[in-house]
C-alpha positions as CSV (number, residue, x, y, z in Angstrom):
1,X,-7.1,-65.0,-82.5
2,X,-4.8,-67.8,-83.7
3,X,-2.8,-67.4,-86.9
4,X,-1.7,-70.5,-88.8
5,X,0.4,-71.2,-91.8
6,X,0.2,-74.5,-93.7
7,X,-2.0,-75.8,-90.9
8,X,0.7,-74.9,-88.2
9,X,0.3,-72.1,-85.8
10,X,3.0,-69.5,-85.1
11,X,4.2,-71.3,-82.0
12,X,4.9,-74.5,-84.0
13,X,6.7,-72.5,-86.6
14,X,8.8,-70.7,-83.9
15,X,9.7,-74.0,-82.2
16,X,10.6,-75.5,-85.6
17,X,12.7,-72.4,-86.4
18,X,14.4,-72.7,-83.0
19,X,15.2,-76.4,-83.6
20,X,16.5,-75.6,-87.1
21,X,18.8,-72.9,-85.8
22,X,20.0,-75.0,-82.9
23,X,20.8,-78.0,-85.1
24,X,22.6,-75.8,-87.7
25,X,24.6,-74.1,-85.0
26,X,25.5,-77.4,-83.4
27,X,26.6,-78.8,-86.8
28,X,28.6,-75.6,-87.5
29,X,30.3,-76.0,-84.1
30,X,31.0,-79.7,-84.5
31,X,32.5,-79.1,-88.0
32,X,34.8,-76.3,-86.8
33,X,35.9,-78.3,-83.7
34,X,36.7,-81.5,-85.7
35,X,38.6,-79.5,-88.4
36,X,40.6,-77.7,-85.7
37,X,41.4,-80.9,-83.8
38,X,42.4,-82.7,-87.0
39,X,44.6,-79.8,-88.1
40,X,46.4,-79.7,-84.7
41,X,46.8,-83.5,-84.8
42,X,48.1,-83.4,-88.4
43,X,50.8,-80.9,-87.4
44,X,52.3,-83.6,-85.1
45,X,52.3,-86.5,-87.6
46,X,54.2,-87.2,-90.8
47,X,51.3,-89.0,-92.6
48,X,48.9,-87.2,-95.0
49,X,45.7,-89.0,-94.0
50,X,44.9,-86.7,-91.1
51,X,45.6,-83.6,-93.3
52,X,43.4,-85.1,-95.9
53,X,40.6,-85.7,-93.4
54,X,40.8,-82.1,-92.2
55,X,40.7,-80.9,-95.8
56,X,37.6,-83.0,-96.6
57,X,35.7,-81.8,-93.5
58,X,36.6,-78.2,-94.2
59,X,34.9,-78.6,-97.6
60,X,31.5,-78.9,-95.9
61,X,29.2,-76.5,-97.6
62,X,27.4,-74.0,-95.2
63,X,24.2,-74.4,-97.2
64,X,24.3,-78.1,-96.5
65,X,24.4,-77.4,-92.7
66,X,21.6,-74.9,-93.0
67,X,19.4,-77.3,-95.0
68,X,20.1,-80.1,-92.5
69,X,18.9,-77.7,-89.7
70,X,15.8,-76.8,-91.6
71,X,15.0,-80.5,-92.2
72,X,15.4,-81.2,-88.5
73,X,13.1,-78.4,-87.6
74,X,10.5,-79.5,-90.1
75,X,9.9,-82.7,-88.0
76,X,8.1,-80.5,-85.4
77,X,5.6,-79.3,-88.0
78,X,2.5,-81.2,-89.0
79,X,3.0,-81.4,-92.7
80,X,1.0,-83.4,-95.3
81,X,2.5,-86.8,-96.1
82,X,3.3,-85.8,-99.6
83,X,5.2,-82.7,-98.5
84,X,7.1,-84.7,-95.8
85,X,8.1,-87.2,-98.4
86,X,9.4,-84.5,-100.8
87,X,11.4,-82.9,-97.9
88,X,12.9,-86.3,-97.0
89,X,13.9,-86.9,-100.6
90,X,15.4,-83.4,-100.9
91,X,17.3,-84.0,-97.6
92,X,18.7,-87.3,-98.9
93,X,19.7,-85.6,-102.2
94,X,21.5,-82.8,-100.3
95,X,23.4,-85.4,-98.2
96,X,24.4,-87.3,-101.4
97,X,25.6,-84.1,-103.0
98,X,27.7,-83.3,-99.9
99,X,29.1,-86.8,-99.9
100,X,30.1,-86.4,-103.5
101,X,31.7,-83.1,-102.7
102,X,33.7,-84.7,-99.9
103,X,34.8,-87.5,-102.3
104,X,35.7,-85.0,-105.0
105,X,37.9,-82.9,-102.6
106,X,39.4,-86.1,-101.1
107,X,40.5,-87.5,-104.5
108,X,41.8,-84.1,-105.7
109,X,43.7,-83.5,-102.5
110,X,45.3,-86.9,-102.4
111,X,46.4,-86.7,-106.1
112,X,47.7,-83.2,-105.6
113,X,49.8,-84.4,-102.6
114,X,51.0,-87.4,-104.7
115,X,52.1,-85.3,-107.6
116,X,53.8,-82.7,-105.3
117,X,55.7,-85.5,-103.6
118,X,56.9,-87.2,-106.8
119,X,57.1,-84.3,-109.2
120,X,60.9,-83.8,-108.6
121,X,61.8,-87.2,-109.9
122,X,58.7,-88.5,-111.7
123,X,57.4,-85.7,-114.0
124,X,55.2,-88.1,-116.0
125,X,53.1,-88.9,-113.0
126,X,51.5,-85.4,-113.3
127,X,49.8,-86.3,-116.6
128,X,48.7,-89.8,-115.7
129,X,47.5,-89.1,-112.2
130,X,45.5,-86.1,-113.6
131,X,43.7,-88.5,-115.9
132,X,43.2,-91.0,-113.1
133,X,41.8,-88.2,-110.9
134,X,39.4,-87.1,-113.6
135,X,38.1,-90.7,-114.0
136,X,37.7,-91.2,-110.3
137,X,35.9,-87.9,-109.7
138,X,33.6,-88.4,-112.7
139,X,32.7,-91.8,-111.4
140,X,31.8,-90.4,-107.9
141,X,29.5,-87.7,-109.4
142,X,27.9,-90.2,-111.8
143,X,27.1,-92.6,-109.0
144,X,25.6,-89.8,-106.9
145,X,23.5,-88.5,-109.7
146,X,22.1,-92.0,-110.3
147,X,21.3,-92.4,-106.6
148,X,19.6,-89.0,-106.5
149,X,17.4,-89.9,-109.5
150,X,16.6,-93.2,-107.9
151,X,15.8,-91.4,-104.7
152,X,13.2,-89.2,-106.5
153,X,11.5,-92.3,-108.0
154,X,13.1,-92.2,-111.4
155,X,13.5,-95.7,-112.9
156,X,17.3,-95.8,-113.6
157,X,17.4,-99.4,-114.7
158,X,17.0,-98.5,-118.3
159,X,19.4,-95.7,-117.9
160,X,22.1,-97.9,-116.3
161,X,21.5,-100.5,-119.0
162,X,21.9,-97.9,-121.7
163,X,25.0,-96.6,-120.1
164,X,26.4,-100.1,-119.9
165,X,25.7,-100.8,-123.6
166,X,27.1,-97.5,-124.6
167,X,30.2,-98.0,-122.4
168,X,30.8,-101.4,-124.1
169,X,30.5,-99.9,-127.5
170,X,32.8,-97.0,-126.7
171,X,35.3,-99.5,-125.1
172,X,35.3,-101.6,-128.2
173,X,35.8,-98.6,-130.4
174,X,38.6,-97.2,-128.3
175,X,40.1,-100.4,-127.0
176,X,43.6,-99.5,-128.2
177,X,43.5,-96.0,-126.7
178,X,42.0,-97.4,-123.4
179,X,44.7,-100.1,-123.3
180,X,47.4,-97.5,-123.6
181,X,45.7,-95.4,-120.9
182,X,45.6,-98.2,-118.4
183,X,49.1,-99.2,-119.3
184,X,50.1,-95.6,-118.5
185,X,48.5,-95.9,-115.1
186,X,50.3,-99.2,-114.6
187,X,53.6,-97.5,-115.4
188,X,52.9,-94.7,-112.9
189,X,51.7,-97.0,-110.1
190,X,54.1,-100.0,-110.6
191,X,57.1,-97.9,-111.8
192,X,59.1,-100.3,-113.9
193,X,61.0,-97.1,-114.9
194,X,60.8,-93.4,-114.5
195,X,61.7,-90.3,-116.5
196,X,65.5,-90.1,-116.7
197,X,66.1,-93.9,-116.4
198,X,68.4,-95.5,-119.0
199,X,66.5,-98.6,-120.4
200,X,66.8,-101.2,-123.1
201,X,63.6,-102.4,-124.9
202,X,64.4,-105.3,-127.2
203,X,67.3,-104.0,-129.2
204,X,66.6,-100.3,-128.6
205,X,68.5,-98.4,-125.8
206,X,68.0,-94.9,-124.6
207,X,66.9,-92.5,-121.8
208,X,63.2,-92.1,-120.9
209,X,62.1,-88.6,-121.7
210,X,58.3,-88.6,-121.3
211,X,55.6,-91.0,-120.1
212,X,52.2,-89.9,-121.6
213,X,48.7,-91.2,-121.6
214,X,49.2,-93.1,-124.8
215,X,52.9,-93.2,-125.6
216,X,56.3,-93.3,-123.9
217,X,59.2,-91.4,-125.6
218,X,62.9,-92.6,-125.3
219,X,65.9,-90.6,-126.5
220,X,68.0,-93.2,-128.4
221,X,71.8,-93.4,-128.3
222,X,72.0,-91.9,-131.7
223,X,70.0,-88.8,-130.6
224,X,66.8,-89.9,-132.2
225,X,63.5,-90.0,-130.3
226,X,61.9,-93.4,-130.2
227,X,58.1,-93.5,-129.5
228,X,56.5,-96.6,-128.0
229,X,52.8,-97.2,-127.3
230,X,52.4,-97.9,-123.6
231,X,50.8,-101.3,-124.2
232,X,53.6,-102.5,-126.5
233,X,56.2,-101.2,-124.1
234,X,54.8,-103.2,-121.2
235,X,54.6,-106.4,-123.3
236,X,58.3,-106.1,-124.0
237,X,61.3,-107.1,-121.8
238,X,62.6,-104.0,-120.2
239,X,66.1,-103.7,-118.8
240,X,66.5,-100.7,-116.4
241,X,70.2,-100.0,-116.1
242,X,69.7,-97.0,-113.8
243,X,68.6,-99.4,-111.0
244,X,71.8,-101.5,-111.3
245,X,73.7,-101.8,-108.0
246,X,76.8,-103.3,-109.5
247,X,78.1,-104.3,-112.9
248,X,79.4,-107.8,-113.5
249,X,82.0,-107.7,-116.3
250,X,83.2,-110.7,-118.3
251,X,85.9,-110.2,-120.9
252,X,88.3,-112.5,-122.7
253,X,91.9,-112.3,-124.0
254,X,93.9,-114.5,-126.3
255,X,97.7,-115.1,-126.5
256,X,99.7,-116.9,-129.1
257,X,100.5,-120.6,-129.0
258,X,104.2,-119.8,-129.1
259,X,104.4,-119.0,-125.3
260,X,106.0,-121.4,-123.0
261,X,104.6,-123.1,-119.9
262,X,106.1,-120.4,-117.5
263,X,104.4,-117.6,-119.4
264,X,101.2,-119.6,-119.7
265,X,101.0,-119.9,-115.9
266,X,101.8,-116.2,-115.4
267,X,98.9,-114.9,-117.5
268,X,96.1,-115.6,-114.8
269,X,98.2,-113.9,-112.2
270,X,98.8,-110.9,-114.4
271,X,95.1,-110.6,-115.1
272,X,94.3,-110.9,-111.4
273,X,96.8,-108.2,-110.5
274,X,95.6,-105.8,-113.2
275,X,92.0,-106.1,-112.0
276,X,92.7,-106.0,-108.3
277,X,94.7,-102.8,-108.6
278,X,91.7,-100.8,-109.7
279,X,89.5,-98.9,-107.2
280,X,85.8,-99.7,-106.8
281,X,86.4,-103.2,-108.3
282,X,86.0,-106.7,-106.8
283,X,88.0,-109.4,-108.6
284,X,86.2,-112.6,-109.1
285,X,88.3,-115.0,-111.2
286,X,90.8,-115.4,-114.1
287,X,91.3,-118.7,-115.8
288,X,92.8,-120.5,-118.8
289,X,89.5,-121.1,-120.6
290,X,90.1,-122.9,-123.8
291,X,92.2,-123.6,-126.9
292,X,91.0,-121.4,-129.6
293,X,91.4,-121.7,-133.4
294,X,94.4,-119.3,-133.4
295,X,94.9,-118.4,-129.7
296,X,95.0,-119.7,-126.1
297,X,92.0,-118.1,-124.5
298,X,91.7,-116.7,-121.0
299,X,88.5,-115.4,-119.3
300,X,88.3,-112.7,-116.6
301,X,85.4,-111.8,-114.3
302,X,85.1,-108.9,-112.0
303,X,82.4,-106.6,-110.4
304,X,82.4,-102.8,-110.6
305,X,80.9,-101.7,-107.3
306,X,79.0,-98.7,-108.8
307,X,76.5,-98.9,-111.7
308,X,77.9,-95.9,-113.6
309,X,78.9,-96.8,-117.2
310,X,81.6,-94.2,-117.4
311,X,83.3,-95.6,-114.3
312,X,83.2,-99.1,-115.8
313,X,84.8,-97.9,-119.0
314,X,87.6,-96.1,-117.1
315,X,88.3,-99.2,-115.1
316,X,88.4,-101.4,-118.2
317,X,90.7,-99.0,-119.9
318,X,93.1,-99.0,-116.9
319,X,93.0,-102.8,-116.9
320,X,93.8,-103.0,-120.6
321,X,96.8,-100.7,-120.2
322,X,98.2,-102.7,-117.3
323,X,97.8,-106.0,-119.2
324,X,99.5,-104.4,-122.3
325,X,102.5,-103.3,-120.2
326,X,102.9,-106.5,-118.3
327,X,102.7,-108.7,-121.4
328,X,105.3,-106.5,-123.1
329,X,107.6,-107.0,-120.0
330,X,107.2,-110.7,-120.0
331,X,107.4,-111.2,-123.8
332,X,103.8,-112.5,-124.1
333,X,102.3,-111.8,-127.4
334,X,98.6,-111.1,-128.1
335,X,97.0,-113.4,-130.5
336,X,95.3,-112.4,-133.7
337,X,93.5,-114.5,-136.3
338,X,96.0,-116.6,-138.2
339,X,95.9,-119.7,-140.3
340,X,98.8,-122.1,-141.1
341,X,98.6,-123.9,-144.4
342,X,100.7,-127.1,-144.9
343,X,101.5,-128.1,-148.5
344,X,102.4,-131.7,-149.5
345,X,103.3,-133.3,-152.8
346,X,102.4,-136.8,-154.0
347,X,105.1,-139.3,-155.0
348,X,104.4,-138.8,-158.8
349,X,104.7,-135.0,-158.4
350,X,108.1,-135.5,-156.5
351,X,109.4,-137.8,-159.3
352,X,108.3,-135.5,-162.0
353,X,110.0,-132.6,-160.2
354,X,113.3,-134.5,-160.1
C-alpha cells in the first residue's frame, strides 16, 4: 500500500527532505567557512573592508538558510503550479529580507567604525552620522518592502507615486530643516572645520563647540555662545585659524621728521635685527615705506613658524621691547600725531600793529 501526501509519495518526501537538509548543511558550512577565512584575513590587514565583510556574512539568519534548503528540496516534489509559484515568491521575499539585513548590518557597522575612529577629535560626527545611518537603513528597508510587494503581484506604481508626491510636499514644508540637515552632513564629510577649531565667520570669531543636525554653536571671544544655522554657515566665508601652518605678520612704525640721514638709514637695520633675534621667526623685509602726515613710516614683515597666537604675541612683544631700547640708545624718537600751524599777517594788519 502506497501512502501519499499532496500527491507525492513518502519516497519523494524523503528525497526532498534529504535534499533540503543537505543544501541547508552546505550553506551553513559555506557561511561558517567564509566568515572564518575573512576573519583570519582581516587580522592581517589594516583596512576595515574585510572586517566589515565578515561582520555582514555573520549576520546571515539561520532561518534564511533553513528556508533556502526547504525551497531547494521542494523542487523534487510534484506540486501544483499555483503552490510552486507561491513558494518561489516566498523564497524571493526571504532572499530580499536577508539582503536588507546584510545592508542594514553593513551600514551600521561602517558608521560605528567611522564614529569610533573620529570620536576623539570630531565629536559632532556622532550625531550627524547617526542621522545619515538612519536615512540609509530606512531607504534600504523601504526599497526591499516595495520589491517584496511587487514580487507578490501588488501594483506599487500608485504607491510609489503617492510616496513621491508626499515626499515632495514634506520636502517643501521642511526645506529649511532639510537644508540644515544636508549642510550638517556636508560639514561632517567635507570637514571645513571640526569641534575645537578657532574660526572666523564674517565678523564673529570663536571656538567651535558643537556641530548639530540643524545648528553649529561657537563660543565667542567675549564668552557668549553664537548659534549659526548650518546652511547660513556654509554660505559664509570661514577662516579656520587652527589649520594655519605659519603666521605672516605685517606691522608699521613711525618716527619723527626731526631725525637725520644717519638715523634714517639705521632704522631698517634696527628693525631687521630686532626681528631676526627672535626664535621661531623668519625675517622677510623692513623698508622706509612712505612720508606720513606727521611721521616717517617704516613697514616690517616677518613669519612666525608656528600658528599659535600666544607665541606670535610673545614674539611681537619682544620685538617691540628691542626696538624701544635701540631707538632710545640712538636718539630716535617715535612719532605721534602732530600738526604745525603757521600764522601770517597781511600788510594792513602789520601797519596797524605798528
